MARMILO-550807 format. One record per residue (C-alpha): residue in three letters; chain; x, y, z. Coordinates in pm, whole numbers, plus 50000, padded with zeros to 5 digits. Example, Ala and Ser with C-alpha at 12.3 -4.5 7.8 and 13.67 -1.06 7.14 Angstrom:
// MARMILO-550807
{residuo = ALA	cadena = A	x = 51230	y = 49550	z = 50780}
{residuo = SER	cadena = A	x = 51367	y = 49894	z = 50714}
END
This chain:
// MARMILO-550807
{residuo = MET	cadena = A	x = 36719	y = 38131	z = 97673}
{residuo = ILE	cadena = A	x = 36772	y = 38410	z = 97925}
{residuo = LYS	cadena = A	x = 36640	y = 38762	z = 97955}
{residuo = VAL	cadena = A	x = 36842	y = 39049	z = 98100}
{residuo = SER	cadena = A	x = 36610	y = 39316	z = 98238}
{residuo = VAL	cadena = A	x = 36747	y = 39663	z = 98312}
{residuo = LEU	cadena = A	x = 36494	y = 39862	z = 98515}
{residuo = TYR	cadena = A	x = 36492	y = 40229	z = 98606}
{residuo = PRO	cadena = A	x = 36285	y = 40293	z = 98921}
{residuo = HIS	cadena = A	x = 36048	y = 40590	z = 98915}
{residuo = LYS	cadena = A	x = 36185	y = 40876	z = 99125}
{residuo = GLU	cadena = A	x = 36008	y = 41209	z = 99154}
{residuo = GLY	cadena = A	x = 36215	y = 41480	z = 98984}
{residuo = ALA	cadena = A	x = 36459	y = 41239	z = 98821}
{residuo = LYS	cadena = A	x = 36578	y = 41289	z = 98463}
{residuo = PHE	cadena = A	x = 36502	y = 41033	z = 98193}
{residuo = ASP	cadena = A	x = 36527	y = 41108	z = 97820}
{residuo = HIS	cadena = A	x = 36313	y = 40836	z = 97662}
{residuo = ALA	cadena = A	x = 36396	y = 40939	z = 97305}
{residuo = TYR	cadena = A	x = 36770	y = 40916	z = 97367}
{residuo = TYR	cadena = A	x = 36731	y = 40582	z = 97545}
{residuo = ARG	cadena = A	x = 36520	y = 40436	z = 97262}
{residuo = ASP	cadena = A	x = 36695	y = 40592	z = 96963}
{residuo = SER	cadena = A	x = 37061	y = 40614	z = 97072}
{residuo = HIS	cadena = A	x = 37152	y = 40416	z = 97382}
{residuo = MET	cadena = A	x = 36978	y = 40087	z = 97312}
{residuo = PRO	cadena = A	x = 37083	y = 40068	z = 96944}
{residuo = MET	cadena = A	x = 37441	y = 40139	z = 97060}
{residuo = VAL	cadena = A	x = 37416	y = 39859	z = 97317}
{residuo = LYS	cadena = A	x = 37286	y = 39614	z = 97054}
{residuo = GLU	cadena = A	x = 37556	y = 39711	z = 96806}
{residuo = THR	cadena = A	x = 37830	y = 39694	z = 97069}
{residuo = ILE	cadena = A	x = 37742	y = 39352	z = 97208}
{residuo = GLY	cadena = A	x = 37661	y = 39214	z = 96864}
{residuo = PRO	cadena = A	x = 37476	y = 38900	z = 96759}
{residuo = ALA	cadena = A	x = 37489	y = 38742	z = 97108}
{residuo = CYS	cadena = A	x = 37192	y = 38969	z = 97180}
{residuo = LEU	cadena = A	x = 36913	y = 38789	z = 96996}
{residuo = SER	cadena = A	x = 36665	y = 39077	z = 97038}
{residuo = TYR	cadena = A	x = 36563	y = 39349	z = 97278}
{residuo = THR	cadena = A	x = 36261	y = 39551	z = 97384}
{residuo = VAL	cadena = A	x = 36227	y = 39898	z = 97535}
{residuo = ALA	cadena = A	x = 35932	y = 40002	z = 97753}
{residuo = LYS	cadena = A	x = 35819	y = 40336	z = 97897}
{residuo = GLY	cadena = A	x = 35629	y = 40327	z = 98226}
{residuo = LEU	cadena = A	x = 35285	y = 40489	z = 98212}
{residuo = GLY	cadena = A	x = 35130	y = 40421	z = 98553}
{residuo = GLY	cadena = A	x = 35098	y = 40191	z = 98851}
{residuo = GLY	cadena = A	x = 34818	y = 39953	z = 98940}
{residuo = ALA	cadena = A	x = 34603	y = 40216	z = 99108}
{residuo = PRO	cadena = A	x = 34439	y = 40482	z = 98887}
{residuo = GLY	cadena = A	x = 34657	y = 40791	z = 98868}
{residuo = SER	cadena = A	x = 34955	y = 40634	z = 99046}
{residuo = PRO	cadena = A	x = 35305	y = 40667	z = 98902}
{residuo = PRO	cadena = A	x = 35470	y = 40368	z = 98736}
{residuo = PRO	cadena = A	x = 35706	y = 40163	z = 98954}
{residuo = PHE	cadena = A	x = 35962	y = 40197	z = 98674}
{residuo = VAL	cadena = A	x = 36001	y = 40497	z = 98445}
{residuo = ALA	cadena = A	x = 36154	y = 40272	z = 98178}
{residuo = TYR	cadena = A	x = 36313	y = 39933	z = 98124}
{residuo = CYS	cadena = A	x = 36464	y = 39716	z = 97858}
{residuo = GLU	cadena = A	x = 36480	y = 39342	z = 97809}
{residuo = LEU	cadena = A	x = 36765	y = 39182	z = 97617}
{residuo = PHE	cadena = A	x = 36751	y = 38817	z = 97512}
{residuo = PHE	cadena = A	x = 37050	y = 38580	z = 97496}
{residuo = ASP	cadena = A	x = 37100	y = 38206	z = 97453}
{residuo = SER	cadena = A	x = 37268	y = 38175	z = 97794}
{residuo = VAL	cadena = A	x = 37417	y = 38361	z = 98089}
{residuo = GLN	cadena = A	x = 37759	y = 38278	z = 97948}
{residuo = SER	cadena = A	x = 37680	y = 38434	z = 97608}
{residuo = PHE	cadena = A	x = 37555	y = 38748	z = 97784}
{residuo = GLN	cadena = A	x = 37862	y = 38776	z = 98006}
{residuo = THR	cadena = A	x = 38100	y = 38714	z = 97717}
{residuo = ALA	cadena = A	x = 37932	y = 38978	z = 97498}
{residuo = PHE	cadena = A	x = 37861	y = 39240	z = 97764}
{residuo = GLY	cadena = A	x = 38165	y = 39214	z = 97993}
{residuo = PRO	cadena = A	x = 38430	y = 39371	z = 97769}
{residuo = HIS	cadena = A	x = 38199	y = 39665	z = 97688}
{residuo = ALA	cadena = A	x = 38035	y = 39723	z = 98027}
{residuo = LYS	cadena = A	x = 38233	y = 40038	z = 98109}
{residuo = ALA	cadena = A	x = 38161	y = 40201	z = 97772}
{residuo = ILE	cadena = A	x = 37792	y = 40113	z = 97791}
{residuo = MET	cadena = A	x = 37759	y = 40240	z = 98148}
{residuo = ALA	cadena = A	x = 37947	y = 40560	z = 98055}
{residuo = ASP	cadena = A	x = 37654	y = 40651	z = 97828}
{residuo = VAL	cadena = A	x = 37392	y = 40629	z = 98107}
{residuo = PRO	cadena = A	x = 37434	y = 40994	z = 98224}
{residuo = ASN	cadena = A	x = 37337	y = 41105	z = 97873}
{residuo = TYR	cadena = A	x = 36977	y = 40998	z = 97938}
{residuo = THR	cadena = A	x = 36921	y = 40956	z = 98313}
{residuo = ASP	cadena = A	x = 37037	y = 41022	z = 98666}
{residuo = ILE	cadena = A	x = 36861	y = 40706	z = 98791}
{residuo = ALA	cadena = A	x = 37076	y = 40409	z = 98891}
{residuo = PRO	cadena = A	x = 36944	y = 40105	z = 98702}
{residuo = THR	cadena = A	x = 36862	y = 39768	z = 98854}
{residuo = MET	cadena = A	x = 36955	y = 39457	z = 98655}
{residuo = GLN	cadena = A	x = 36800	y = 39112	z = 98671}
{residuo = ILE	cadena = A	x = 36889	y = 38798	z = 98476}
{residuo = SER	cadena = A	x = 36600	y = 38554	z = 98431}
{residuo = GLU	cadena = A	x = 36545	y = 38223	z = 98262}
{residuo = VAL	cadena = A	x = 36275	y = 38244	z = 97996}
{residuo = VAL	cadena = A	x = 36047	y = 37949	z = 98076}
{residuo = LYS	cadena = A	x = 35776	y = 38027	z = 97821}
{residuo = GLN	cadena = A	x = 35766	y = 38262	z = 97527}
END
């Protein structure tokens, strides 16, 4: 199993609409890429390790797939449409990481 993490770094003054991300964007992503996405999570950053410090990431999601191939096959044809929705909730450029899930 693999996990695709999409992370939005905290930037002072940046825009991020958490409600839109949670309620519109991520459900659209799941519907668009279909059953290849086994599940997903959405997280909102609250703080860093030091008391009162900002979170390293304002938000992120994790999407789970059987394999890199299943992710690429499902996401690739829809990447442009999915990325076109990003300005509706943020002006932060996301960072993506693909990881192997070694324990769940």
